[in-house]
N, C-alpha and C positions, 0 to 999 in steps of 0.2 A: 376643611379649613385647618391651615397650620397653627396649632395652639400655641407654639414658642417661637419667638423671634431671637436669633442668635445676633449679638453685633461682634464684630472682628477687631476687638481692643488688642489682643494678644498680637495680630497681625501688625498692627499699627505701632505698637509700643516697641517690637523686637528691635528695630534699627535703632532707637534712641537709646536703648539698654546695652546694645552689643556694639554699636558704632564708636569709633575713637575720634570724638567730638572735643573740642575745646568747650568749657564750661559756659561760656557766653552763647556759643553755638547749639549746645544742647539745649540749653533755654530757650532760646528763639524757636528751635525747631518743635520743643514740646508746648509752646505757648498755646496752641490751638486745643491741645489737651486740657490743659491748666484751666483754661479761662470757660471751657464747654463750648466750643465751638466746632470742634473736628466732628464729622459727621458719626464715627464710630463711639464716642461720648457724649455726644449733646443729649441725646435722651436719658443718659444715665444723670449728668449733672440736674437735668430738670427735675427728675424722680427723686434725687437726693434732697433737691432744695425742698421740695415739696413735704418729704419725709422727716424733714428735720427744722421746719418751720415751727416758729411760736417758742415761748419761754420754756415749755416742758419737752419740746422735742417731737411733736406732732404724732408720730405715729411709734413713738418708743424710745427714740434715738437718745433721749436724755438718761433713759434708764440704763441703755446699751452702755454708753458712754460712763456711767457710773461704777460698772463693772469692768469697762474696757472688754467687753468680749462680744459677741455675736453681731457683728457689723460695725462696731465702733471705729474699728481702725482702718475698715473700708471707706467709711464717710469722712473720716478726717484725712485719709491720703497722705499721711506723713511723708513728706520729701516726694511725693507722687510716686507711692508703693517704692521707694527706695531709689528711684531713679536718681536723684541728687543727693542720697546718701554718700557721704565721702569715703566710708570705709567697706562700700560694697564692692565686690571683686566682679570685675566684668567675665573673666572665664566661667566664673559659677553661673553668671546670668545667661550667658552662652548655652551652658549645658540645660538651664532651667527651660530656656524657650524651646530648645531641640526636644527636650523630653516633654513639654508641655505639646507641642506639636507631633511627636510621635505617637502619643497616646490620644490625639485628638479630643484634647480636654474640653473644648468648647461644644462640640458635638455630644460628648458625653454628658455634661452637664444638660444639654439641652434633651437629651433622651430622658435622662432621670425625671426633669421637670416634667416633660410631657405625659410620662406613665403616671405620675402622681396626679397630675391633673385628669388623667382617666379615672383614677379610684375617688378623687375627691370632689370633682366638678365635671362629672360625665357629661351633662348636657350642653356644656360650651358655654364659655363667655368671653371676656375681653383676652386677647392675647396677653402671653406673659413674655417680658424681655428678660433676656440673660446677657450677663456681662461678668468677663472672665480676667481677673487679673494677677500679675504674678506677686507672689508674698516675698517681703523683702528679708533676704538670708542675712542681712547685717542688721536687722531689727531684732533685739532680744526678746521683746515682747511676742512679736509673731511666730518666733522659733521655739521658746521657751515656755509661752503661754496659752497660745493659740495652735501650736503643735504643727506649724505649717499649712493650717486648712482652716478657714473662716468663712462663712456665708452671712450676708445680711438679707433678710426676707420680709422686713417691715414695710416697704416699699409697697404700695399697691400696684404700681406699675411692673414689679418684676424683681429678679434677684440677681444679687452680685456676689461672686465667689472669687477668693484669693487662694492662690495654692502654690504649694513647693511641692513638686511631683514625685517624691519617693513612691516605689510600688504600694508600700501600705497605705500611703495617704489617699492614693488614688483610689483605693479599694473601700475608702471612707466616704467617698464622694455620693454614693446612693444615699444612705440615710441622711446625709448633712443636707443634700439638695432637697430632698424631700420634705424635711423641716422648713428649709426656708420656704419651699413653695407654698408649703399649707400656710405658714405664716403670712406669705403675701397675699393668699385668697382670703384669709381672714381680715386682715386690713383694708381688703378693698369691698367686701361684703356687709361687715358688720361692727367696724371699728366705731367708737362713740364720736359723733361730730357736735361742735357747740358747746364742749365741756371738756375737762382735762381726763385724761384716761385713768382710771383706777387701778390699784392692786389688782381687784377683781376681774377688771377686763384683761390684764396681763396674765393671769392666772389660767382664765378660759382660753387664751390665746395659745399658750405655751401647751396646755393639755390637749388642745384639738391638733396641735402640730406632732406632738409626742404622738397621740392617738394612730395619726397618719403613716408614721415611720414604723408603728407596730403591724398595721396592716401591710404595708410593702415588703416588711422584713420581720416575719412572724418568729425567726428564731434568735433573733437579737435580745439578749437577756435583759437589757435596760435601755429601753428605745429612748428614753427622755437623755439619756446618757451621750447620745451619738455624738453631739458637737463639742464635748469637753475631753473624749477619750482618745489619747495619742494613740497612733498606729502601732504595732508589735515592733516594727522595724525603725521606730523614731530615733532611738539612741543611735543607731548605724548610721542613720540619714544626716543626724547631727555630726558625728564623727567624720563622714566625707567633707562635709561643708569644712571643718576644722582642719583636715588635712590639707586641702586646697589653700588654706592660709598659711600652712606650715606650723600651726599649733597644736597643742597636745591634745586639747577637746574644745568643745564648742563653749565651755565657760571661758577659755582664753580668748575667744575670738573678739578683736576689737570692733566695738559698737558706737556709734554716736548718739550719745544722750546729751539733748540740747546744747548741742555745739561742743562738749567735751568727749574725747575718745576713751574709752575705758572697757575693760574685758565684761563679755557679757554675764558672767558669773553662772551660778547654779539654778537648775529650774524652780519655779516658785509656785506654780499653778497645784492645787491639790488635785489628786485623781478622783474621780466620781466614785462613791462606794454605795454599796446595795443597803436597803433601808427597809428594816422590818416593820411589824405591824404598830410596835409602841414608837416607832421614830416618826411615823406618817400621822399617828394620832397627834404627837406632840405638835408635830409641825402644822395641822390643821388647826389645833386649839390656837396657836401662835398667829396664824392667818387669819383666823376668824375675827380676832378682837380689832383687826384695822383693814378691813376688805375696802373700806372708802378712801385709804390713803391714795393721795395724789403726788406725794414729794418723791421724784425720780430716784433719790439716794435711797429712801427707805424702801422703796418697791424693789430695786436693785438689791439690796439687802435680805429682803424677805425669797427673792427668787435665787439668788446665787449663793447666799451665805455670807457669814460674818468676815471670814478669812478672805473671801475675795474682794469685798468692798473695802475692806480695812487696807489691802494693798493700794486701792487709789484714794487711801485718806479718809473715807468716810468711816460714820460711827456705827456700830454693831446693833442689830435688831433683835438677836437671840436665836439665830438659825444655823444649822449645819449647812457644809458646803454643798450647793445643788438641792438643798432640802425643799425649796420652794418649787422648784422644775418638778421633782420627782412626785411631790402631794399633788401637782397639778393634775400631773399624768393620771394618778388614780383617781382625783375626784372627777375627771371630765368623763374617764372611762366608765365609772360607776354611773353618772348621770346620763350617758347617752346608752348604757345597757337598761337602766330602769325606765327610760323614756321609749325604748324600743324603737330607735331611729337610726338612720345611716349616717354616717359622716358627712356626707355633702348637704343633708339637711341641719346637721347639728352647726356646721360652719356658718350658717346664716342665722341661728338664733340669737337673741338678745343674751347678753351677759347674765342678767338674772335669772333667765328661764332655765340655764344649766347650773348656777351655782345654788339655786333655792333647793335643789336634788340633796346638795352637800351640807348646806348649812341654814336650810330652813328660813 
């Protein structure tokens, strides 16, 4: 059985991004994509609605939105991935779609997802859908905070990825897709229903996903940091984008911010750092005191840290950048080792069965 279904989103989007249409005609041609009736995005639209339902974001989107990471911009699809962004450069979009096609990115995403399923769900389950979208080069958040690559794995039905295809970014796809696939499997097998997800639920899901990355990529020094670490060539990739726009650097690239065109500015997202035992001990103590929290902005603060959530206008909770994500990996790894179980079994366990090992 084919474990992964690949949807031809890029093939459908290419003419819209690269064609020379008047704005009204472009909108008319894109309408089936926007309303979720186009064959390539119909399943995505339905999965996205399911994953974002409810006041607290169903499978965790309210938490992602509070940090503006891990699928938030995919779910929001601002200006439909840049299609209607007035500062988007058509020649850059043409290069992007050519590069995505040359690298066979949809197939690459599908292969990485399938390889992950063989590790974390070897007995087979429901097929996993994959969708690939272009990252908007004229969106400062996508380029300066997401570093041209974002994956949304909270949907039980599948994963969505948006990509700016620099060589280094393409090399990051393996760990990023692995994490998203594990998040999706956890969402379908053991995510709470009938109640609001807690900080504890999010910690376990994040820890299991990072553990999946560590199993597939054992030489990666910080598997929990894979989605937040820019590729070594990212500064060069931004410079190439700037050169096409004939500006000195990407900081000067014109971007559209709520209808106002302004320079993109400097990078804003802190890079992940290593945490020693004292750091993780402190993080655990902070997390222990609020494991039952259900407020999405507080959960986002615990996972992503004060600096990240403050960028979105939310109050601090006393956590370093990505400390909660790092702690979740340590906590879940210890629990799985203590119980002497494999990751496929751990992915199906209730939250309490894993966190009891760490917090009692």
